[in-house]
A tleap script that builds the chain and sets N, CA, C and O, in Angstrom:
source leaprc.protein.ff14SB
mol = sequence {
  NMET MET PHE GLN CYS HIE VAL CYS GLY SER
  LYS GLU SER ASN THR THR TYR VAL THR GLU
  VAL PHE ARG ILE GLY ASP LYS PHE TYR LEU
  VAL GLU ASN ILE LEU ALA LYS VAL CYS ALA
  ASN CYS GLY GLU GLU VAL PHE SER ARG GLU
  ALA THR GLU ASN ILE ARG ALA MET LEU TYR
  GLY GLU GLY GLU PRO CSER
}
set mol.1.N position { -212.548 66.407 -138.336 }
set mol.1.CA position { -211.041 66.430 -138.211 }
set mol.1.C position { -210.443 66.890 -136.758 }
set mol.1.O position { -210.660 67.975 -136.218 }
set mol.2.N position { -209.863 66.115 -136.389 }
set mol.2.CA position { -208.873 66.388 -135.379 }
set mol.2.C position { -207.807 67.596 -135.570 }
set mol.2.O position { -207.253 67.648 -136.668 }
set mol.3.N position { -207.494 68.502 -134.668 }
set mol.3.CA position { -206.509 69.098 -134.760 }
set mol.3.C position { -205.331 68.888 -134.424 }
set mol.3.O position { -205.169 68.696 -133.219 }
set mol.4.N position { -204.274 68.851 -135.189 }
set mol.4.CA position { -202.590 69.025 -134.603 }
set mol.4.C position { -201.574 70.119 -135.316 }
set mol.4.O position { -201.285 70.406 -136.477 }
set mol.5.N position { -201.272 70.474 -134.289 }
set mol.5.CA position { -200.237 72.087 -134.887 }
set mol.5.C position { -199.149 71.247 -135.598 }
set mol.5.O position { -198.702 70.189 -135.155 }
set mol.6.N position { -198.776 71.847 -136.761 }
set mol.6.CA position { -197.876 71.419 -137.590 }
set mol.6.C position { -196.581 71.993 -136.947 }
set mol.6.O position { -195.456 71.709 -137.360 }
set mol.7.N position { -196.799 72.710 -136.047 }
set mol.7.CA position { -195.310 73.564 -135.342 }
set mol.7.C position { -194.783 72.929 -134.450 }
set mol.7.O position { -193.632 72.494 -134.445 }
set mol.8.N position { -195.938 72.787 -133.271 }
set mol.8.CA position { -195.699 72.240 -132.040 }
set mol.8.C position { -196.020 70.905 -132.020 }
set mol.8.O position { -195.185 70.240 -131.407 }
set mol.9.N position { -196.786 70.384 -132.400 }
set mol.9.CA position { -197.489 69.247 -132.532 }
set mol.9.C position { -198.807 69.269 -131.552 }
set mol.9.O position { -199.441 68.214 -131.558 }
set mol.10.N position { -199.213 70.116 -130.873 }
set mol.10.CA position { -200.361 70.107 -129.854 }
set mol.10.C position { -201.520 69.842 -130.314 }
set mol.10.O position { -201.808 70.202 -131.455 }
set mol.11.N position { -202.405 69.174 -129.539 }
set mol.11.CA position { -203.655 68.898 -130.209 }
set mol.11.C position { -204.555 69.768 -129.720 }
set mol.11.O position { -205.716 69.373 -129.824 }
set mol.12.N position { -204.410 70.791 -129.236 }
set mol.12.CA position { -205.604 71.570 -128.234 }
set mol.12.C position { -205.630 73.055 -129.271 }
set mol.12.O position { -204.597 73.685 -129.496 }
set mol.13.N position { -206.675 73.364 -129.701 }
set mol.13.CA position { -206.886 74.483 -130.375 }
set mol.13.C position { -207.956 75.384 -130.027 }
set mol.13.O position { -208.917 74.849 -129.475 }
set mol.14.N position { -208.018 76.715 -130.233 }
set mol.14.CA position { -209.500 77.300 -130.012 }
set mol.14.C position { -209.885 77.585 -131.527 }
set mol.14.O position { -209.246 77.138 -132.479 }
set mol.15.N position { -210.773 78.218 -131.604 }
set mol.15.CA position { -211.538 78.603 -133.173 }
set mol.15.C position { -211.668 80.112 -132.814 }
set mol.15.O position { -212.156 80.253 -131.693 }
set mol.16.N position { -211.392 81.193 -133.398 }
set mol.16.CA position { -211.628 82.498 -133.237 }
set mol.16.C position { -211.292 82.904 -134.460 }
set mol.16.O position { -210.821 82.262 -135.400 }
set mol.17.N position { -211.731 84.632 -134.311 }
set mol.17.CA position { -211.700 85.472 -135.919 }
set mol.17.C position { -210.073 86.043 -135.439 }
set mol.17.O position { -209.667 86.346 -134.317 }
set mol.18.N position { -209.504 86.046 -136.500 }
set mol.18.CA position { -207.933 86.615 -136.636 }
set mol.18.C position { -207.671 87.962 -137.537 }
set mol.18.O position { -208.354 88.350 -138.484 }
set mol.19.N position { -206.715 88.455 -137.087 }
set mol.19.CA position { -206.583 89.756 -138.637 }
set mol.19.C position { -205.298 89.220 -139.092 }
set mol.19.O position { -204.610 88.927 -138.114 }
set mol.20.N position { -204.760 89.000 -140.117 }
set mol.20.CA position { -203.723 88.707 -140.624 }
set mol.20.C position { -203.398 89.725 -141.676 }
set mol.20.O position { -204.282 90.193 -142.394 }
set mol.21.N position { -201.756 90.177 -141.804 }
set mol.21.CA position { -201.353 90.937 -143.034 }
set mol.21.C position { -200.747 90.285 -144.077 }
set mol.21.O position { -199.701 89.698 -143.799 }
set mol.22.N position { -201.293 90.222 -145.641 }
set mol.22.CA position { -200.538 89.545 -146.609 }
set mol.22.C position { -199.727 90.286 -147.147 }
set mol.22.O position { -200.096 91.460 -147.152 }
set mol.23.N position { -198.484 90.039 -147.744 }
set mol.23.CA position { -197.905 90.601 -148.761 }
set mol.23.C position { -197.568 89.905 -149.808 }
set mol.23.O position { -196.858 88.900 -149.798 }
set mol.24.N position { -198.172 90.529 -150.938 }
set mol.24.CA position { -198.124 90.434 -152.392 }
set mol.24.C position { -197.113 91.349 -153.159 }
set mol.24.O position { -197.150 92.579 -153.101 }
set mol.25.N position { -196.227 90.641 -153.869 }
set mol.25.CA position { -195.070 91.733 -154.299 }
set mol.25.C position { -194.671 92.983 -153.233 }
set mol.25.O position { -194.235 92.631 -152.137 }
set mol.26.N position { -194.820 94.618 -153.545 }
set mol.26.CA position { -194.343 95.128 -152.538 }
set mol.26.C position { -195.285 95.932 -151.580 }
set mol.26.O position { -194.992 96.842 -150.804 }
set mol.27.N position { -196.512 95.344 -151.848 }
set mol.27.CA position { -197.662 95.871 -151.221 }
set mol.27.C position { -198.155 94.585 -150.048 }
set mol.27.O position { -197.925 93.376 -150.037 }
set mol.28.N position { -198.927 95.485 -149.112 }
set mol.28.CA position { -199.401 94.644 -147.665 }
set mol.28.C position { -200.413 94.969 -147.508 }
set mol.28.O position { -200.666 96.173 -147.459 }
set mol.29.N position { -201.769 93.638 -147.313 }
set mol.29.CA position { -203.259 93.831 -147.244 }
set mol.29.C position { -203.293 93.277 -146.080 }
set mol.29.O position { -202.712 92.247 -145.739 }
set mol.30.N position { -204.186 94.160 -145.260 }
set mol.30.CA position { -204.725 93.700 -144.167 }
set mol.30.C position { -205.944 92.915 -144.237 }
set mol.30.O position { -206.799 93.408 -144.973 }
set mol.31.N position { -206.209 91.979 -143.749 }
set mol.31.CA position { -207.311 91.165 -143.495 }
set mol.31.C position { -208.066 90.634 -142.097 }
set mol.31.O position { -207.622 89.849 -141.259 }
set mol.32.N position { -209.277 91.284 -142.126 }
set mol.32.CA position { -209.595 91.273 -140.601 }
set mol.32.C position { -210.826 90.048 -140.779 }
set mol.32.O position { -211.344 89.639 -141.818 }
set mol.33.N position { -211.090 89.612 -139.259 }
set mol.33.CA position { -212.358 88.678 -139.023 }
set mol.33.C position { -211.737 87.570 -140.197 }
set mol.33.O position { -212.135 87.729 -141.351 }
set mol.34.N position { -211.090 86.823 -140.007 }
set mol.34.CA position { -210.863 85.555 -140.668 }
set mol.34.C position { -210.943 84.526 -139.427 }
set mol.34.O position { -210.292 84.650 -138.389 }
set mol.35.N position { -212.133 83.173 -139.800 }
set mol.35.CA position { -211.948 82.202 -138.966 }
set mol.35.C position { -211.003 81.549 -139.150 }
set mol.35.O position { -210.590 81.243 -140.268 }
set mol.36.N position { -210.263 81.069 -137.591 }
set mol.36.CA position { -209.010 80.333 -138.086 }
set mol.36.C position { -208.821 79.313 -136.654 }
set mol.36.O position { -209.219 79.705 -135.557 }
set mol.37.N position { -208.366 78.386 -136.786 }
set mol.37.CA position { -208.161 77.371 -135.674 }
set mol.37.C position { -206.834 78.115 -135.357 }
set mol.37.O position { -205.982 78.391 -136.202 }
set mol.38.N position { -206.761 78.432 -133.899 }
set mol.38.CA position { -205.437 78.879 -132.989 }
set mol.38.C position { -205.113 77.963 -132.133 }
set mol.38.O position { -205.788 77.573 -131.181 }
set mol.39.N position { -203.704 77.488 -132.582 }
set mol.39.CA position { -202.912 76.508 -131.341 }
set mol.39.C position { -202.881 76.919 -130.180 }
set mol.39.O position { -202.406 78.049 -130.064 }
set mol.40.N position { -203.269 76.341 -129.108 }
set mol.40.CA position { -203.500 76.830 -127.414 }
set mol.40.C position { -202.187 76.852 -127.249 }
set mol.40.O position { -201.893 77.924 -126.721 }
set mol.41.N position { -201.042 76.050 -127.484 }
set mol.41.CA position { -199.755 76.142 -126.989 }
set mol.41.C position { -198.643 77.112 -127.832 }
set mol.41.O position { -197.737 77.617 -127.171 }
set mol.42.N position { -198.704 77.339 -129.102 }
set mol.42.CA position { -198.044 78.279 -129.675 }
set mol.42.C position { -198.415 79.489 -130.327 }
set mol.42.O position { -197.693 80.477 -130.455 }
set mol.43.N position { -199.947 79.312 -130.856 }
set mol.43.CA position { -200.139 80.654 -131.198 }
set mol.43.C position { -200.533 80.120 -132.556 }
set mol.43.O position { -201.634 80.577 -132.865 }
set mol.44.N position { -199.999 79.269 -133.536 }
set mol.44.CA position { -200.085 79.509 -134.619 }
set mol.44.C position { -201.228 79.355 -135.169 }
set mol.44.O position { -202.000 78.534 -134.674 }
set mol.45.N position { -201.643 80.173 -136.425 }
set mol.45.CA position { -203.004 80.144 -136.855 }
set mol.45.C position { -203.415 79.430 -138.051 }
set mol.45.O position { -202.650 79.678 -138.983 }
set mol.46.N position { -204.541 78.471 -138.416 }
set mol.46.CA position { -204.611 77.330 -138.809 }
set mol.46.C position { -205.962 78.061 -139.912 }
set mol.46.O position { -206.962 78.478 -139.327 }
set mol.47.N position { -205.916 78.153 -141.202 }
set mol.47.CA position { -206.886 78.235 -142.021 }
set mol.47.C position { -207.868 77.473 -142.761 }
set mol.47.O position { -207.258 76.781 -143.575 }
set mol.48.N position { -209.151 77.285 -142.844 }
set mol.48.CA position { -209.745 76.164 -143.434 }
set mol.48.C position { -208.897 76.360 -145.058 }
set mol.48.O position { -207.943 77.099 -145.300 }
set mol.49.N position { -209.551 75.521 -145.905 }
set mol.49.CA position { -209.050 75.751 -147.045 }
set mol.49.C position { -210.138 76.576 -148.098 }
set mol.49.O position { -209.893 77.107 -149.181 }
set mol.50.N position { -211.311 76.478 -147.416 }
set mol.50.CA position { -212.256 77.575 -148.064 }
set mol.50.C position { -212.040 78.791 -147.816 }
set mol.50.O position { -212.299 79.577 -148.727 }
set mol.51.N position { -211.416 79.430 -146.315 }
set mol.51.CA position { -210.846 80.804 -145.824 }
set mol.51.C position { -210.027 80.880 -146.349 }
set mol.51.O position { -209.875 82.093 -146.492 }
set mol.52.N position { -208.891 80.154 -147.047 }
set mol.52.CA position { -207.944 80.183 -147.931 }
set mol.52.C position { -208.007 80.837 -149.100 }
set mol.52.O position { -207.370 81.858 -149.361 }
set mol.53.N position { -209.011 80.091 -150.058 }
set mol.53.CA position { -208.940 80.033 -151.485 }
set mol.53.C position { -210.396 81.483 -151.071 }
set mol.53.O position { -210.703 82.106 -152.087 }
set mol.54.N position { -210.747 81.689 -150.472 }
set mol.54.CA position { -211.663 83.340 -150.251 }
set mol.54.C position { -210.769 84.403 -150.224 }
set mol.54.O position { -210.903 85.436 -150.880 }
set mol.55.N position { -209.655 84.092 -149.297 }
set mol.55.CA position { -208.864 85.091 -149.297 }
set mol.55.C position { -207.822 85.443 -149.941 }
set mol.55.O position { -207.268 86.525 -149.744 }
set mol.56.N position { -207.381 84.481 -150.882 }
set mol.56.CA position { -206.981 84.347 -152.418 }
set mol.56.C position { -207.421 85.112 -153.348 }
set mol.56.O position { -206.867 85.913 -154.100 }
set mol.57.N position { -208.560 84.749 -153.203 }
set mol.57.CA position { -209.595 85.256 -154.301 }
set mol.57.C position { -209.630 86.861 -154.202 }
set mol.57.O position { -209.296 87.657 -155.080 }
set mol.58.N position { -210.042 87.096 -153.114 }
set mol.58.CA position { -210.283 88.374 -152.749 }
set mol.58.C position { -208.993 89.563 -153.095 }
set mol.58.O position { -209.110 90.585 -153.771 }
set mol.59.N position { -207.831 89.080 -152.432 }
set mol.59.CA position { -206.484 89.726 -152.853 }
set mol.59.C position { -206.275 90.122 -154.279 }
set mol.59.O position { -205.891 91.251 -154.585 }
set mol.60.N position { -206.611 88.892 -155.416 }
set mol.60.CA position { -206.106 88.876 -156.361 }
set mol.60.C position { -207.338 89.403 -157.362 }
set mol.60.O position { -207.299 89.285 -158.587 }
set mol.61.N position { -208.326 89.946 -156.690 }
set mol.61.CA position { -209.394 90.749 -157.390 }
set mol.61.C position { -209.990 89.947 -157.936 }
set mol.61.O position { -210.557 90.375 -158.941 }
set mol.62.N position { -210.180 88.561 -157.651 }
set mol.62.CA position { -211.474 87.648 -158.119 }
set mol.62.C position { -212.832 87.308 -157.370 }
set mol.62.O position { -213.741 86.530 -157.660 }
set mol.63.N position { -212.642 88.170 -156.302 }
set mol.63.CA position { -214.071 87.973 -155.527 }
set mol.63.C position { -214.163 89.527 -154.158 }
set mol.63.O position { -213.412 90.488 -153.991 }
set mol.64.N position { -215.070 89.220 -153.651 }
set mol.64.CA position { -215.242 90.525 -152.882 }
set mol.64.C position { -215.124 89.729 -151.310 }
set mol.64.O position { -215.140 88.558 -150.932 }
set mol.65.N position { -214.996 91.103 -150.639 }
set mol.65.CA position { -214.931 90.590 -149.083 }
set mol.65.C position { -216.187 90.420 -148.814 }
set mol.65.O position { -217.040 90.974 -149.508 }
set mol.66.N position { -216.466 89.745 -147.921 }
set mol.66.CA position { -217.900 88.812 -146.968 }
set mol.66.C position { -217.521 89.215 -145.430 }
set mol.66.O position { -218.213 88.807 -144.496 }
savepdb mol mol.pdb
quit
């Protein structure tokens, strides 16, 4: 699948591990080492569907960190 940034339209990206902070209600959760495509132009991070589902399950207590 070809990458195209939904923010700036660039087609160039790098795949790397990122750290992201998620807010659920009034709590913040730091999640490290998330594999993501990062736009080479604007830095927008895009997570795969699998990564997104794993993060959701972990943050809502349905899974364990891997």
